[in-house]
C-alpha positions in Angstrom: 384.2 93.7 211.5 382.8 90.7 209.5 382.4 88.8 212.6 380.2 92.0 213.7 377.9 92.2 210.5 377.4 88.7 210.8 376.3 89.0 214.0 373.5 92.0 213.2 372.7 89.8 210.6 371.4 87.2 212.8 369.8 89.3 215.2 367.5 91.1 212.3 366.9 87.5 211.3 365.8 86.7 214.6 363.6 90.2 215.2 361.8 89.3 212.0 360.9 85.4 212.9 360.2 86.5 216.3 357.8 89.2 215.3 355.9 86.8 212.6 355.5 84.1 215.5 354.0 87.1 217.4 351.6 87.5 214.5 350.5 84.5 214.3 349.8 84.2 217.8 347.8 87.2 217.6 345.8 86.0 214.6 345.3 82.8 216.0 344.1 84.3 219.4 341.7 86.3 217.4 340.3 83.7 215.2 339.7 81.4 218.4 338.0 84.4 220.3 335.7 84.7 217.9 334.4 81.2 217.4 334.5 81.3 221.6 332.0 84.4 221.5 329.9 82.8 218.9 329.2 79.9 220.6 330.9 77.9 217.8 333.1 75.7 220.4 333.6 72.8 218.1 335.7 74.9 216.0 336.8 77.1 218.5 338.2 74.1 220.1 340.1 73.0 217.3 341.9 76.5 216.6 342.8 76.8 220.4 344.4 73.6 220.4 346.4 75.1 217.3 347.3 78.2 219.7 348.6 75.7 222.9 350.9 74.6 220.8 352.5 77.4 219.3 352.4 78.9 222.8 354.6 76.4 224.2 356.5 76.3 221.4 356.7 79.9 221.6 356.4 80.7 225.8 357.3 77.1 227.1 355.2 74.8 229.0 354.8 76.5 232.1 354.1 79.9 230.8 351.1 81.6 232.5 349.6 82.3 229.1 349.5 78.6 228.1 347.4 77.8 231.6 345.0 80.4 230.6 344.6 78.7 227.0 344.4 75.8 228.7 341.6 76.8 231.1 339.9 78.2 228.1 340.0 74.4 226.4 339.0 73.2 229.9 336.1 75.1 229.9 335.2 74.6 226.2 334.9 70.8 226.8 333.1 70.8 229.8 330.3 72.7 227.7 330.7 69.7 225.0 329.6 67.5 227.8 332.8 66.0 227.8 333.8 66.2 231.1 337.1 63.2 231.3 339.0 65.7 228.7 337.9 69.2 230.9 339.2 67.7 233.6 342.7 66.8 232.2 342.8 70.6 231.0 342.0 71.9 234.2 344.4 70.2 236.2 347.1 70.8 233.8 346.2 75.1 233.7 346.2 74.1 237.7 349.6 72.9 238.0 350.9 76.0 235.9 349.0 78.9 237.8 350.2 77.3 241.2 353.8 77.5 239.9 353.5 80.5 238.6 351.8 81.6 242.3 354.3 79.6 244.1 357.2 81.8 242.0 355.6 85.1 243.1 355.6 83.7 247.1 358.8 82.8 246.9 360.3 86.2 245.8 358.6 87.7 248.6 359.4 85.4 251.0 363.1 85.3 250.6 364.4 88.2 252.6 362.2 87.9 255.2 363.9 84.0 255.5 367.2 85.5 255.8 366.1 88.2 258.2 364.3 85.7 260.0 367.8 83.6 260.2 369.7 86.8 261.5 366.8 87.8 264.2 367.3 83.6 265.1 371.4 83.9 265.7 371.0 87.1 267.4 368.1 85.1 269.6 365.8 88.3 268.6 362.5 87.1 269.8 360.7 90.5 269.1 361.8 91.0 265.6 361.4 87.0 265.0 357.8 87.4 265.9 357.6 90.7 263.4 359.1 88.4 260.4 356.9 85.4 261.4 353.6 87.9 261.0 354.9 88.9 257.6 355.3 85.3 256.4 351.8 84.2 257.6 350.5 87.3 256.0 352.1 86.4 252.7 350.7 82.8 253.1 347.0 83.9 253.4 347.1 86.1 250.8 348.3 83.2 248.0 346.1 80.8 249.9 342.9 82.4 249.8 340.7 82.9 246.7 339.2 85.9 247.2 342.4 87.4 247.6 344.0 85.5 243.9 340.3 85.7 242.4 338.6 88.7 243.9 336.2 88.8 240.9 335.0 85.8 242.1 334.1 86.2 245.9 333.8 82.6 247.7 331.5 82.2 251.0 333.7 81.8 254.2 333.5 77.9 255.4 332.3 76.6 251.8 335.0 75.5 250.0 338.2 76.5 252.5 337.9 76.0 256.0 340.3 78.4 258.2 341.1 75.5 259.8 342.5 74.2 256.8 344.0 77.2 255.7 346.3 77.5 258.9 347.3 73.7 258.5 348.5 74.5 255.2 350.1 77.8 255.9 352.0 75.7 258.7 353.5 73.5 256.3 354.4 76.0 253.7 356.0 78.0 256.5 357.9 74.7 257.5 359.2 74.5 254.0 360.4 77.9 253.9 362.0 77.2 257.3 363.8 73.8 256.0 365.0 75.4 253.1 366.8 78.0 254.5 368.5 75.3 257.6 366.2 76.5 260.1 365.1 72.1 260.5 364.3 72.9 264.1 361.7 75.6 263.2 360.1 73.9 260.6 359.7 70.5 262.7 357.3 72.8 265.0 355.3 74.2 262.1 355.2 70.4 260.5 353.8 69.2 264.0 351.7 71.8 264.5 350.0 71.2 261.0 349.4 67.7 261.4 348.2 68.0 264.5 345.0 70.1 263.2 344.1 67.3 261.9 342.4 68.7 258.4 340.9 66.9 255.4 343.2 68.8 253.0 346.4 67.3 254.8 345.8 63.8 253.7 348.5 61.2 253.3 349.3 61.3 250.0 349.6 65.6 250.3 352.1 64.9 253.0 353.9 62.0 250.5 354.3 64.3 248.2 355.4 67.7 250.2 358.7 66.9 251.1 361.4 67.0 248.8 363.3 63.8 247.6 366.7 64.6 249.2 368.1 62.5 251.1 370.5 64.7 253.3 367.5 66.8 253.6 365.4 63.7 255.2 368.6 63.0 257.5 368.4 66.6 258.5 364.9 66.5 259.0 365.1 63.3 261.0 367.2 64.4 263.5 365.0 67.7 264.1 362.2 65.3 264.8 364.1 63.3 267.2 364.7 66.3 269.5 361.4 67.5 269.5 359.6 64.1 270.5 360.7 65.4 273.9 358.7 68.0 273.5 356.2 66.6 271.9 352.9 65.9 273.4 350.7 65.0 270.8 353.4 62.2 269.2 353.6 64.0 265.7 356.9 63.6 265.5 356.7 60.1 265.3 354.6 60.1 262.3 357.5 62.2 260.5 360.2 59.9 261.7 358.2 57.0 259.7 357.7 59.0 256.9 361.4 60.2 256.4 362.9 56.5 257.8 364.5 54.5 255.2 364.6 51.5 257.6 361.3 49.7 257.2 361.6 48.1 261.1 362.7 51.2 262.6 359.5 52.9 260.6 357.4 51.0 261.6 358.2 51.1 265.6 358.0 55.0 264.8 354.5 54.5 263.3 353.1 52.3 266.0 354.4 55.0 268.0 351.8 57.7 266.5 348.8 55.4 266.2 349.1 54.8 270.2 349.2 58.6 270.8 346.3 58.9 268.1 344.3 55.8 267.4 342.2 57.7 265.2 343.9 59.5 262.8 343.7 57.8 259.5 346.3 59.2 258.1 348.6 57.1 260.6 346.9 54.0 260.3 347.3 54.6 255.9 351.2 55.2 256.2 351.1 51.8 258.5 349.1 50.1 255.8 351.5 51.4 253.4 354.5 50.3 254.8 353.1 47.0 255.5 352.3 46.8 251.7 355.5 47.9 250.1 357.2 45.4 251.9 355.3 42.7 250.6 353.6 42.0 254.0 350.0 41.9 251.7 348.2 39.9 254.8 349.1 42.6 257.6 348.8 45.3 255.2 344.8 44.1 254.5 343.8 44.0 258.3 345.1 47.7 258.9 343.4 49.0 255.5 340.2 47.3 257.1 341.0 49.1 259.8 340.7 52.4 258.0 337.3 51.5 256.2 335.7 50.6 260.1 336.8 54.2 260.9 335.9 55.8 257.7 334.1 53.5 254.8 334.4 56.2 252.1 338.0 56.4 252.5 339.2 55.9 248.9 343.3 55.4 249.3 342.2 52.4 251.8 339.6 51.1 249.5 342.1 50.0 247.0 344.3 49.1 249.5 342.3 46.4 250.6 341.8 45.4 246.9 345.7 45.4 245.7 346.2 43.4 249.1 343.8 40.6 247.8 344.7 40.6 244.6 348.6 40.2 245.9 347.2 37.4 247.7 345.3 35.6 245.3 342.2 36.7 245.9 341.4 37.4 242.7 337.4 37.5 242.9 337.8 39.4 246.1 339.8 42.3 245.3 337.6 42.7 242.0 335.3 43.4 244.3 336.9 45.8 246.4 338.4 47.8 243.6 334.6 48.2 242.4 333.9 49.6 245.5 336.7 52.2 245.6 335.3 53.2 242.0 331.9 53.9 243.3 334.0 56.4 245.4 335.9 57.5 243.0 335.2 56.9 239.2 338.0 58.0 237.7 340.7 56.6 239.6 342.9 54.6 236.7 344.7 52.1 239.6 341.4 51.0 240.6 340.4 50.4 236.8 344.0 49.1 235.8 343.8 46.8 239.0 340.2 45.6 238.7 341.4 44.8 235.3 344.5 42.7 236.5 342.4 41.0 238.8 339.4 40.0 236.2 342.6 38.6 233.7 344.3 36.8 237.0 340.3 35.0 237.4 340.5 34.0 233.2 338.0 36.6 232.5 339.3 39.0 229.9 336.6 40.0 228.1 335.0 42.1 231.5 338.7 43.0 231.8 339.1 45.1 228.1 336.4 47.3 229.3 338.0 48.5 232.5 342.1 48.3 231.3 340.5 50.9 228.5 339.1 53.1 231.4 342.4 53.0 232.7 344.3 54.3 229.8 341.9 57.0 229.1 342.7 58.9 232.7 346.2 57.4 232.2 347.2 57.3 228.4 350.9 56.6 228.3 350.7 53.9 231.1 352.7 51.0 228.9 351.8 48.4 231.8 348.2 48.7 230.9 348.6 48.9 227.0 350.5 45.6 227.7 347.7 43.8 229.7 345.0 44.9 227.3 346.9 43.7 224.8 347.7 40.1 226.8 343.6 40.8 227.4 342.4 41.1 223.4 345.0 37.6 222.9 343.8 35.5 225.6 339.8 36.7 224.3 341.2 35.7 220.5 341.1 39.2 219.0 344.6 39.5 217.8 344.2 42.3 215.5 343.3 44.5 218.9 346.4 42.7 221.0 348.9 43.6 217.7 348.1 47.2 218.0 348.0 47.2 221.6 351.6 45.1 222.3 352.7 47.8 219.3 351.6 50.9 221.6 353.4 49.3 224.6 356.6 49.3 222.6 356.2 52.7 221.4 355.8 53.9 224.8 358.5 51.7 226.3 360.9 50.5 223.1 362.7 48.2 225.6 359.1 46.5 226.9 360.2 42.8 226.6 357.0 40.6 227.0 355.4 43.1 224.4 358.2 41.7 222.1 357.3 38.3 223.1 353.5 38.6 222.2 354.3 39.9 219.2 356.4 37.1 218.4 353.3 34.6 219.2 351.0 36.6 216.6 353.6 36.8 214.0 354.7 33.1 214.7 350.9 32.3 214.1 350.0 34.0 211.2 353.8 32.5 209.7 355.0 35.6 209.4 358.5 34.0 210.2 361.1 36.8 210.0 359.0 39.6 212.0 358.6 36.7 214.6 362.1 36.3 214.8 362.7 39.8 214.8 360.2 40.1 217.8 361.4 37.3 220.1 364.8 38.5 219.5 363.9 41.8 220.7 362.3 39.7 223.5 364.9 37.5 224.4 367.5 40.8 224.7 364.9 42.7 227.2 363.4 40.4 228.7 365.9 37.1 229.4 363.5 36.1 232.4 360.9 34.7 230.3 361.5 31.3 230.0 359.6 30.1 226.8 361.2 33.2 225.1 364.3 31.1 225.2 362.4 27.8 223.5 360.3 29.6 221.0 363.1 31.6 219.6 365.9 28.7 219.1 363.0 26.4 218.2 362.0 29.3 215.5 365.4 29.4 214.5 366.4 25.7 214.5 363.0 24.9 212.1 363.8 27.7 209.7 367.2 26.0 209.1 369.6 28.7 211.0 370.9 26.1 213.3 373.9 27.7 214.8 372.1 31.0 215.7 369.2 28.5 217.7 372.1 27.3 220.0 372.2 30.2 222.2 369.1 30.7 223.2 368.2 26.6 223.2 371.0 26.5 225.6 369.9 29.2 227.9 366.6 26.7 227.8 367.8 24.1 228.9 369.7 25.5 231.5 366.1 26.1 233.1 364.9 22.6 231.8 367.5 20.4 231.6 365.0 17.3 230.9 363.0 19.1 227.5 364.0 16.3 225.2 362.7 18.1 222.2 365.0 20.8 222.9 368.0 18.2 224.1 367.1 16.6 220.4 367.2 19.9 218.5 370.5 21.2 220.1 371.9 17.6 219.1 371.2 18.0 215.9 372.6 21.5 215.6 376.0 20.3 217.7 376.8 17.6 214.5 375.6 20.3 212.2 378.9 22.3 213.7 380.5 19.6 213.8 380.6 20.4 218.1 380.8 16.4 218.7 381.8 16.4 222.3 379.2 18.6 223.0 376.7 16.4 221.0 378.1 13.4 222.8 377.2 15.4 225.9 374.1 15.9 224.9 372.4 12.7 223.1 374.0 10.7 226.5 371.8 13.3 228.5 369.0 12.1 226.5 370.1 8.6 226.7 369.8 8.3 230.4 365.7 8.8 229.8 365.3 6.8 226.6 368.0 4.2 226.5 366.4 2.3 223.6 365.5 5.2 221.2 366.9 4.3 218.0 367.7 8.0 216.2 369.6 8.9 219.5 371.9 5.9 219.7 372.9 6.5 216.1 373.6 9.9 216.2 375.3 9.2 219.4 377.7 6.7 217.9 378.3 8.6 215.0 379.5 11.5 216.8 382.1 9.1 218.5 383.1 7.9 215.2 383.9 11.4 213.4 386.3 12.3 216.7 388.0 8.9 216.2 386.4 6.8 219.6 385.8 3.8 217.6 385.5 1.7 220.4 382.6 3.7 221.7 380.9 4.2 218.4 381.1 0.1 218.5 379.6 0.1 222.3 376.9 1.8 221.2 375.9 -0.1 218.1 376.4 -3.3 220.0 373.6 -1.7 222.8 371.3 -0.9 219.8 371.5 -4.9 218.4 370.3 -5.8 222.2 366.8 -4.3 221.4 366.8 -4.0 217.4 369.0 -7.1 216.7 368.2 -7.3 213.2 369.0 -3.8 211.8 371.5 -4.2 209.2 372.4 -1.3 208.9 374.1 -1.0 212.4 375.8 -4.0 211.6 377.0 -2.8 208.0 378.2 0.3 210.0 380.0 -1.6 212.8 381.6 -3.7 209.9 383.0 -0.5 208.4 384.6 0.7 211.5 385.8 -2.9 212.4 387.8 -2.7 208.9 389.1 0.7 210.3 390.3 -0.4 213.1 392.1 -3.4 211.1 389.6 -6.2 212.7 388.6 -8.1 209.7 388.1 -10.9 211.1 385.6 -9.1 213.3 383.7 -7.1 210.1 383.3 -10.2 208.2 381.6 -11.7 211.1 379.3 -9.0 211.6 378.5 -8.4 207.1 377.7 -12.1 207.3 375.5 -11.7 210.3 373.6 -8.4 208.5 373.5 -10.6 204.7 371.9 -13.4 207.6 369.3 -11.3 209.2 367.0 -9.7 206.4 367.4 -9.5 202.3 370.6 -9.0 201.1 371.6 -5.4 200.0 373.8 -4.6 197.0 375.4 -2.5 199.8 375.9 -5.6 202.4 377.5 -7.8 199.8 379.8 -5.3 198.5 381.3 -4.4 202.0 381.4 -8.1 202.7 383.6 -8.8 199.3 386.1 -6.0 200.7 386.6 -7.6 204.0 386.9 -10.5 201.8 390.0 -8.8 199.7 391.3 -7.1 202.4 392.0 -10.1 204.3 393.4 -12.0 201.0 390.5 -13.9 200.4 390.1 -13.1 196.9 388.0 -16.1 195.6 385.4 -15.4 198.9 385.6 -11.8 197.8 385.0 -12.6 193.5 381.8 -14.7 195.0 380.8 -11.4 197.2 381.2 -8.9 194.0 379.3 -11.4 192.0 376.4 -11.2 194.4 376.6 -7.9 195.0 376.6 -7.4 190.5 373.6 -9.8 190.1 371.3 -6.7 192.4 373.1 -4.4 190.5 374.2 -5.1 187.4 374.9 -1.5 185.9 377.5 -0.7 188.9 380.4 -0.1 187.0 382.5 -0.2 190.7 381.7 -3.6 191.4 383.1 -4.6 188.2 386.1 -2.6 188.9 386.5 -4.6 192.1 386.0 -8.1 190.2 388.9 -7.1 187.8 390.9 -6.7 191.2 390.1 -9.6 192.5 390.6 -12.0 189.3 393.4 -10.5 188.6 394.7 -11.4 192.1 393.5 -14.9 191.3 395.9 -15.0 188.2 392.6 -14.8 185.9 393.5 -12.0 183.8 391.1 -12.7 180.8 388.2 -12.3 182.9 389.8 -9.2 184.9 390.3 -7.8 181.5 387.0 -7.7 180.6 385.5 -6.6 183.9 388.3 -3.5 183.3 387.1 -3.1 179.8 383.3 -2.5 180.9 384.5 -0.1 183.4 386.6 2.4 181.5 383.7 2.2 178.9 381.9 4.7 181.8 385.1 5.9 183.4 387.4 6.9 180.4 389.7 8.9 182.9 390.9 7.0 185.0 394.6 6.0 184.7 395.0 3.7 187.4 391.9 1.3 185.4 394.2 1.4 182.3 397.2 1.0 184.0 395.2 -2.3 185.4 393.6 -3.4 182.1 397.2 -3.2 180.6 398.8 -5.5 183.2 396.1 -7.6 182.2 396.4 -7.7 178.7 400.5 -8.2 179.7 400.3 -11.0 181.8 397.9 -12.6 178.7 400.5 -12.0 176.1 398.6 -9.4 174.3 401.4 -6.6 173.8 399.7 -4.7 171.5 396.0 -4.3 174.0 398.5 -4.1 177.0 400.6 -0.8 175.0 397.5 0.6 174.0 395.6 0.6 177.4 399.0 1.4 178.8 399.9 4.4 177.0 396.3 5.7 177.7 397.8 5.9 181.0 400.7 7.1 180.6 398.5 10.6 179.0 396.7 10.5 182.0 399.8 10.3 184.7 402.8 11.1 182.5 404.7 10.8 185.9 404.1 7.1 186.8 407.0 5.1 186.5 405.7 1.6 186.8 403.4 2.6 183.7 406.4 3.7 181.5 408.0 0.1 183.5 405.1 -1.6 181.5 405.3 0.0 178.2 408.7 -1.4 177.9 407.3 -4.7 178.9 405.5 -4.5 176.3 407.3 -3.1 173.8 409.9 -5.8 174.5 407.2 -8.4 174.2 406.7 -7.2 170.9 410.6 -7.3 170.2 410.8 -3.3 169.6 414.0 -3.5 172.2 415.0 -0.3 171.3 411.9 2.0 172.2 411.8 -0.6 175.2 414.8 0.3 176.1 414.6 4.3 176.0 411.2 3.6 177.3 412.9 2.3 180.5 415.7 5.1 180.6 412.6 7.5 181.1 410.5 5.8 184.1 414.7 5.5 185.4 414.5 9.5 185.4 411.3 9.4 187.7 412.5 6.3 189.7 416.2 6.0 189.6 416.7 3.3 191.9 413.7 0.8 191.0 416.0 -2.6 190.2 412.8 -3.8 188.4 413.6 -1.3 185.8 417.1 -2.0 185.6 416.4 -6.0 185.3 414.4 -5.2 182.2 416.6 -2.2 180.6 419.8 -4.5 181.2 417.6 -7.7 179.6 417.3 -5.3 176.4 420.7 -4.0 176.2 421.8 -7.8 176.0 419.1 -8.2 173.0 420.5 -5.1 170.9 423.8 -6.6 171.6 425.3 -3.4 173.8 427.7 -5.0 175.8 429.1 -1.8 177.5 425.6 -1.0 178.9 424.6 -4.3 180.2 427.8 -4.4 182.5 427.0 -0.8 183.2 423.4 -1.7 184.0 424.5 -4.5 185.6 426.9 -3.1 188.4 423.9 -0.7 188.9 421.8 -3.4 189.6 424.3 -4.9 191.7 424.4 -2.2 194.2 420.5 -2.2 194.3 419.4 -5.7 194.3 421.8 -8.5 194.9 419.4 -11.4 193.7 418.2 -9.6 190.7 421.9 -8.9 189.8 422.7 -12.9 189.6 419.3 -13.6 188.3 420.3 -11.4 185.3 423.8 -12.7 184.6 422.4 -16.4 185.0 419.9 -15.7 182.9 422.5 -13.5 180.0 425.0 -16.5 180.4 422.7 -19.0 180.0 422.3 -17.9 176.5 
């Protein structure tokens, strides 16, 4: 019951809404008619436009009432001196009226056609003749303007000739046969209609007349093939060419038709169109010209000549031919469009603009026309208009890649980088065949630091342009930034084949080898650099560093000295050379090199640290301690530096200073047994043997197998007269290091 009430409630609402809509339409109609009757056409047009929108919503776009409103709008636009707009509304009205008449005609014909099929199966020729006459009468009624509109009587033979009526009737009768499976009967009617050679059955009419249905086409092909033996005019060949999907077979059929009917322009035009569609533009041009020799005012042939010349690259001749077609029909949007394209191809962009604009007035939803209009504006320097045209292109076709490409160019030129990237990205997605879009998107992303995103478009570009050095360099940099060193090596080697002596490329290649630990390859590249830039000390320093990593210290020493000799030495040169000397144990040479480095950069505490280490190695702990003190003054948390300073003071017997430095090191790193060992030795040097022994034991907790600590602990126990502990320590030392065991026994025995 609840559902029933809900349904009734919804029904009542629907009735109320429908009534409201009906009232609104009546009011609009009355208001529009009032303006019209007063001669106030401007306001009448506005109200009729509103009425049209409401009628299309209420009744649908194909309703006869919509057609009547369209017709009234056409009348008023014609009165207001706007024939192009009037023509549009009249054409829309005609389509609706035509569909309405066709529906009524079909309703009358269907039972007669079914009856005809029965008589055909029964071979009842008399019955068939009666039905055919009735069908012909129906066609005559619906094709005669006097019958449709008796209030507008037309003089005979003014707009409609009996021959045209008869031909049209035969086409409609044939269509009815065809739709009911009577293909042979349909073929006879179509052939007879074609043989009449009336103007209303032109090629365009015949091409648009038949439904696009492959099964139907095959059935009609079979029917026309059967009719060839009985057809003396060759009409069947025409239809076989029209229906055939094989170009070569279609050529043969239409040539046979032309042989039988050499003056029928429809055959020549169909042959021309087939050639044109197959890309045989020169042959098509000749056939179109043959039509013009027979009829200079034939619009299709004149346009065909223009299109053939356009595709043959004869743009000026194409423009002339298309202008002639506009003299025949000044409202043909195809002529305006290709005239615009021809002028664009001839780089006459300013003249192309009005022709493309005119094409859009006649065909306003054509994305190709808007796109080419945008290109013409762009090439003419009218960037604002170009952007509007390209945006309109995309509104009509959201996947129109070339329009996005040009929007990218415009946005990039006016520095709207984010918009440019978005536009190029869309163009890259929808039109990857545009080679330049890969380049522009990739390079724009590269220049804005979006290296990872730039990689794929640039990779696509380099596939088609493998020798583009500019792009290869960018890709090499991107590969390095992304740590893709194998690809970087491949890229830089490709560039190096073309420019073997370009410094930046060789350095980047060597660095890529280095990152992959291909040290020998890196060295070889650096050696090649020195062949054409033999005083490049930065390369020499890099080579020296790699030689050090390879353990080839002598080579490193040689190359560092070469670097110093070929230019004004830098601190870094001396520093690297000193490290190389130090690695080889050439500490005096290292000290000299570090001092040279320190002269060039006196405040560099790292050099002072290294000098401290070098002086320790040569046994001059006093000077070493000075350098360590200077270092820790600026690096107070370096436990290693404090440890080395403590060792230096210990070696110079300055035990209090050693103890301070070592305790500071231990505070920074409390688990280092070596620090505790030297703290213990420093305490022992101050005769604080009890504290020394305790410290040695702490060190042994960290490393219980260090023989040096046991040796020092044994001496402290001896000084403390702890003979039992001395014996225990000797026993452990005997197991760890026999030499140190004997040395400790010797020292104890000697005392």
